N, C-alpha and C positions, 0 to 999 in steps of 0.2 A: 829726590833720588832715594832708592832703597839703601840702607846701611848694610855693608858687608857683602856686596855683590848684587847679582840680579835678583829681583823680587820673586817670591814663590806665589804671591797672590796680589792681584790688582783689585782694589776696591773702587767701584765706580759710583761717584756721588754727585747727582744733580742738585743744585742749590738755587733757590730764589727766595729772598727775604725770609731766611730761616733762623734769624737771630734768637727767636724765643726758645728754640730747642736745640740748636746746633751745638752749643757748648756741651750739653749732656751727651749728645751723640758722639762727639769727638773724645770726650772723657772716657766713654766706654771702650773706645778703640785703643787709646794711648798705651795702657799697660800691656797690651798684647800685640803691638805693632811691629815687632822685630821681623824683618824680612818682607814686609808688605810695602806696597806703594798705594797711596790714596790720591786718586785723580778727581779733584773737585772742580766741576764745571759750573761757573756762576753765570746766571742769566740776568746780568745787570741789576743785581740787588741794590736797593736803596736804603737798606738798614745796615746794621753792624755785622752782617754775615762775614764779609771779607776780613774785617779786623779780628773777629773771633777765630777764623780759620788760620790766619797768619800767626796768632798767638800760640798755636799748637805746633808750628813748624819745627820747633826744637825737639818735640816729643814724638811726632809722627812724620814720616816722609810724605809730605803733602805737596802736590803740584796744583796750583791754582790757575785755572784756565778760564779766561773771560769769553763769554758767548752772548754778547748783547743782541745778536741777530736772531737768536733762537726764541721759540714761542712756547715750548712746553718741556716737561721733564724727560720725555722720550727722546727728543732731539739732543738734549744735554747728555743723556746717558749714552747715546750713540757716539757723540763726540769723545766722551771718555773712553769708550770701548776702542775707538780707532787709535787711541794713544797708549793703550795698555801694553805693558811689556812682559807681564808674568804669564806662565802657561795656563793659569786658572784665574777666574775672576768672579766677583760677586757684586751685587747692588746694595747700596745703603743710602736710604733717604735721610734728609736733614732732621727728621723727627723720630727716627727709629734708633734702636740701640743694640749693641752686642752685649750678651751676658758674659761674665767672667768665664774664661776657658773656651770661648768660641773658636779662636784661632787654633788652639791645640786640638779641638775636636775635628776641625777641617783637615788638619794635617794627618790625623789618624784615618779619616775617611778616605783621603786621597791615596794614602799608602795601601789601604785595604782593597780599594776598587779604583786603580789608576786609570782604567779605560771607561769609566762611567761618563755619561753625557749630562747627568745632573747629580749633584750631591745635595740631599735635602735633610733638614732636621726640624724638630718641633719649635714652637714659638709661643710666647705669651702675648696677650693684648695688654697694653698699658693705657692709662688715661693721660690727660694733659699734665697732671702732677707727677706722673711716673709710677703711679700705683697700679699693680697688676689687677686687671678686671676680668680676665678670661684666658682661655688657651685656644690655639688654632694650629691644626696640622692636618695633612692628608690622612686618609683612613688606611694607613699601611701597617698598623699594629704596634704592639708595645716592645718589640725587639728590633735591634739593628739587623738589616738584611739587604739582599740584592733583589731588585724587582725588574722583571723583564719589561720590554717596551709595551707589549700588548696589555699587560695587567695595569701598568701605570696609566696608560691612556684611558683605559676603561673607567678608572676612578676619576682622573683629573678632567676628563671632558664634562662630567656632570657639574663640576663646580671648581673654580680656582680656590683651593684650600692651602696653597703655598704662600706663607707670609713672605713678602718681598725680601726681607733681610735674612731669611732662613734657607737660602739656596746658593749654590756655587756651580760653576760650569766651566768647560774648557774654552779658553779664549778663542782659539781658532774655529771651534765648532760654532760659536756665536757669530763670528765674522762670516762664516759660510752662509749663515742665515741672513746676513746683511743687517745684523742687529735687530732692534725692536722696530715694529711697524709704526711709523710716525703718524699714521692716520687713526690709530687706536689710542685715544687719550685715556681711556678707562681700562681697556683689556689688553694693552700692549704686553704686560708681563705674562698674563695667562697664555696668550698666543705664543709668546717666546718660550715659555716652559713646555708647551705642547710640541712645538717645533723641535726642541732639543730631545724630548722624550721619544719622539719618533725615530731618532737616530741611534738609540742604543739603550743600555741598561741605566737604571736609577739606583743610586746608593742611598739608603735610608737609615737615619738614627732618630729615635724618639726623644733625645735630649732637647730640652727647650733652651736653646743657646742664643736666642735673640728675642727682641720684643718689638712689636708693631704698635705704634701709637695711634689711638683713636681720638680725634677731636673734631669739633664741628667745622673747622676751617680746612680740613684735609680734603683732597680731591675725591677720595672714595666716598666722602659724605656730601660735599657741596656739588660735585660734578654730576650727580644723579638727578638734579632738579629737572632737567629736560628729559622727560620720561621716554619720549619716542627715540631720541638719540641714544639714551641709556640702553633701551631695548635692542637697538641696532648694534651697539657695541658688544652686548652680551651674545648676540647671535653670530657675530663674525668668526670667533674661534671654532664654533661648531661647524660652520660651513667649510672652513679650511681644513680641519683635521679629522673629522669623522670618517673620512675615506680610509684612514690608516687602521681602523678597527677591523678585526675579522668580520666578514659579512654576517655570520650567524649571531653576533653580539651587537651589531651596529644599531638595529632598530630599538632594542630595549635601552641601550645606553642613551641614545638620542632622546627617547621619550622622557627619561629621567632628567636629562640635561635641560630640555625645553620646559619641563615642569619647574625645575629649579630657577630658570630664568624668569618664568612668570611670577614666582614667589618673590624673587629679588626686585622686580619692577613694582610689585604691589607694596613691598616693604619700603621702597624708596618713596612711593606715593604717600604712604602713611607718615613717613618721617618729615616730608616737606608739606604736609597738610594739603595734599592733592588726592586724598584717598580714593582709590578706584574700587569698583565692586569686587567683593571677595568671591562671589559665586563662580566666575570662570576659573579662578585659581583652584578653588576646592574641586571643581569638576575635573581639572587636569590632573590633580593628585589622585582622586578616586579612580580615574581612568587608567592609572598605572597598574591597578590590581595589587594584591598582597606582596608579590615578589618585587614588583617595580617600586612600590612605596617603600619597601625595606631598603632597596638600592638607593632611592632618593634620600632617605633619612641618614643612611650610612655615609654616602659620598658627598652630600651637600653640606654636612655639618651645620645644618640650618640653625639650631638653637645656639650652638657655640658662637656662631657669627652674628646672629641677630640680637640676642639679649644685650651684650655690651653696647651695641650701637643704639638700640632703642633707649637705653638708660641715659644717653647723652641729651635726650629731649627734656629731662627733668630739670 
């Protein structure tokens, strides 16, 4: 239960065998947990995850919800969303962290743009030791601002550059979308952000107030081993949300998005030692032309995303 009345923020946390990093995650939330509720949905962990979570219950208002019937993080997230009591919510995975001041930043953003459909901020990449190894954020610029739906979609359709712990959203808007699509094991969050951005404005802050952990065991790394399935996962959000773009922009945005997807599949093939030919990827990029290539480089954040991940192979 939230101390001092109803919570202002619900933190949705799917957990499965997260003992290696869960303590650091909860330690990052504990000093700034006043007025929040943390709904931890555990998928029958066999390690010490539950013991770690319960050790924090005096410091954080944590509800531990068992979900042995679930099969992935998306189902666990949706179960947490169904139980959320606060008007706004956010996602936090067992291996990511909040930076100091994240809760205060969200409060300021909610006050400044109370009707936004997404509140987004910047994030760091960290490695398995917690060392910062990069940065990731959408290409929304160095100043806090309000972004209309069409502009946000034009950038976010090219590539999901929203770090999962760097977003918040209205709880009821998420429920209207029926939560995250449980068939999208890889791109459920991307599809979810796009669905929310279609409904209204986005509030942006460049502050890097969270960190996304990269490690070889993460789903974003290990799950891309089946390259055909990975490619289908990347295509699904484009098929669903491109129609929301103005007609005159749709073709160019989709071209950059599909080039980005080609690059992502090629990078996955290289990471998993299934290296595919580079020529079709280079051809897709060259086919964009100068303006399209500039859009791809700006919106895909390709170097910022790829370099920290490729370093994991060392």
